[in-house]
C-alpha atoms as one frame of an Amber mdcrd trajectory, in Angstrom:
protein
 109.238   0.427 -22.021 111.267   1.389 -18.935 112.636  -1.428 -16.807 111.792
  -1.922 -13.132 114.704   0.184 -11.835 113.785   3.045 -14.180 110.129   2.817
 -13.106 111.115   2.894  -9.433 113.496   5.821  -9.972 110.825   7.684 -11.917
 108.259   6.968  -9.179 110.623   8.226  -6.485 111.180  11.444  -8.446 107.409
  11.834  -8.786 106.917  11.312  -5.050 109.587  13.901  -4.303 107.717  16.377
  -6.489 104.514  15.592  -4.560 106.240  16.527  -1.307 107.593  19.716  -2.868
 104.128  20.595  -4.193 102.607  20.063  -0.760 105.124  22.426   0.799 104.214
  25.039  -1.810 100.532  24.643  -0.946  99.651  23.086  -4.284  96.757  20.651
  -4.526  94.733  18.788  -7.126  95.890  19.115 -10.689  98.931  21.195  -9.764
 100.291  18.585  -7.368  99.630  15.899  -9.979 101.390  17.875 -12.710 104.456
  18.249 -10.503 104.459  14.489  -9.924 104.385  13.926 -13.679 107.256  16.389
 -14.076 109.332  14.349 -11.647 108.629  11.064 -13.393 109.399  12.223 -16.920
 112.355  14.269 -15.655 113.984  11.112 -14.308 113.595   9.419 -17.695 114.969
  12.461 -19.529 118.031  12.497 -17.266 118.601   8.796 -17.925 118.513   9.280
 -21.707 120.615  12.455 -21.570 123.305  10.635 -19.594 123.588   7.826 -22.146
 124.904   7.583 -25.676 123.497   4.066 -25.980 121.127   3.751 -28.914 119.226
   0.975 -27.098 118.538   3.256 -24.120 117.243   5.932 -26.479 115.043   3.439
 -28.320 113.654   2.030 -25.084 112.971   5.258 -23.165 112.305   7.963 -25.750
 108.886   6.579 -26.792 107.760   6.729 -23.148 109.149  10.254 -22.733 107.438
  11.326 -25.949 104.090   9.818 -24.943 104.237  11.326 -21.455 105.209  14.808
 -22.656 102.592  14.946 -25.409  99.840  13.609 -23.139 100.816  16.016 -20.377
 100.763  18.988 -22.734  97.494  17.858 -24.321  95.808  17.788 -20.910  97.271
  21.129 -19.926  96.273  22.797 -23.203  92.716  21.444 -23.120  91.951  21.881
 -19.421  94.442  23.654 -17.178  95.514  26.665 -19.186  92.041  27.495 -20.565
  90.947  27.712 -16.911  93.793  30.157 -16.267  92.887  32.195 -19.350  89.550
  33.005 -17.679  91.211  35.305 -15.119  93.087  38.543 -15.762  95.678  37.582
 -13.140  96.653  34.406 -15.031  95.738  35.079 -18.685  99.339  35.964 -19.588
 100.496  32.670 -18.079  98.170  30.791 -20.439  99.581  32.647 -23.447 103.188
  32.023 -22.386 102.453  28.350 -21.845 100.989  27.977 -25.352 104.256  29.289
 -26.817 106.363  26.924 -24.691 104.153  23.956 -25.622 104.616  24.740 -29.331
 108.388  24.809 -28.897 108.369  21.445 -27.135 106.125  19.882 -29.774 108.496
  21.128 -32.504 111.482  19.651 -30.644 109.659  16.306 -30.359 108.826  16.384
 -34.081 112.503  17.037 -34.832 113.513  13.993 -32.757 110.823  11.853 -34.359
 112.402  12.519 -37.765 115.813  11.228 -36.638 117.064   7.696 -36.156 118.403
   6.867 -32.703 121.913   6.406 -34.112 121.950   9.736 -35.954 124.721  12.131
 -34.876 122.003  14.804 -34.685 119.876  12.851 -32.194 121.798  13.737 -29.008
 121.875  17.511 -29.716 118.169  17.434 -30.627 117.354  15.548 -27.433 119.462
  18.001 -25.411 117.401  20.834 -26.902 114.182  19.077 -25.855 115.575  18.401
 -22.377 116.453  22.096 -21.942 113.010  23.178 -23.120 111.336  20.763 -20.709
 113.568  21.854 -17.820 112.824  25.529 -18.466 109.109  24.811 -18.836 108.986
  22.805 -15.593 110.910  25.504 -13.713 108.474  28.162 -14.975 105.420  26.136
 -14.047 106.601  25.031 -10.622 108.137  28.336  -9.546 105.707  30.820 -11.051
 102.683  29.461 -12.887 101.358  26.835 -10.482 101.577  28.857  -7.251  99.819
  31.790  -8.932  97.254  29.481 -10.540  96.540  27.731  -7.233  95.987  31.097
  -5.582  93.627  32.306  -8.310  91.684  29.072  -8.897  91.575  27.848  -5.305
  91.774  24.361  -3.864  88.368  23.081  -4.969  88.788  24.035  -8.621  92.341
  22.636  -8.642  90.935  19.330  -7.409  88.118  19.308  -9.988  90.551  20.055
 -12.797  92.545  16.905 -12.022  89.892  14.496 -13.339  89.282  16.742 -16.355
  93.037  16.832 -17.033  93.317  13.030 -16.873  90.364  12.611 -19.245  91.824
  15.110 -21.738  95.297  13.600 -21.492  94.023  10.161 -22.469  91.513  11.279
 -25.118
C-alpha cells in the first residue's frame, strides 16, 4: 500500500490531469479517466526510479490493481460506447489491442519475483506501454470521443465505468 507521501503525490498528479482535461473540454468519464492516469502514472514513475525491491513490492500491487480495474471499466463500458459510432469505431479496436498488450506485460511481471534481474526491464516495458496508451487516449481518443458522445453521455458513462471497474 502506498504511504502518505505517495498518496498525496498521486492525488496531486490526478488533480493536475483534471485541470488538463477541463482545458481540453473533457467531462464525465473522460475527465475521470485522465485523473486515474495521473494517479497511477505517479506510482509508475516512483517504481521506475527505484531499484529497491521493497518499493516494488509495496507499490506494484497497487499499480497492477489500478491498471487492471481501469482497463476492465474501459473495455466493458467506454470503448463499447465508442464502437457504436463510425467516427470512433477504429479507436475502440485500437484500444482493445493496446489493452491486450498491457495485460500481457502485467502477466509477465506477475510471473517474476521482485528481486529478479528481469523485473526492471519487464516493468520498463509496462511503463512504456502505459505511457503510450495514456498519450493516445488523452491526445486523440478522448477529445474525439467527447465530441462524438457529448457531455451528457460522458457523464452517464462515469457511473457505469465505476460499477464495471469494481465488478
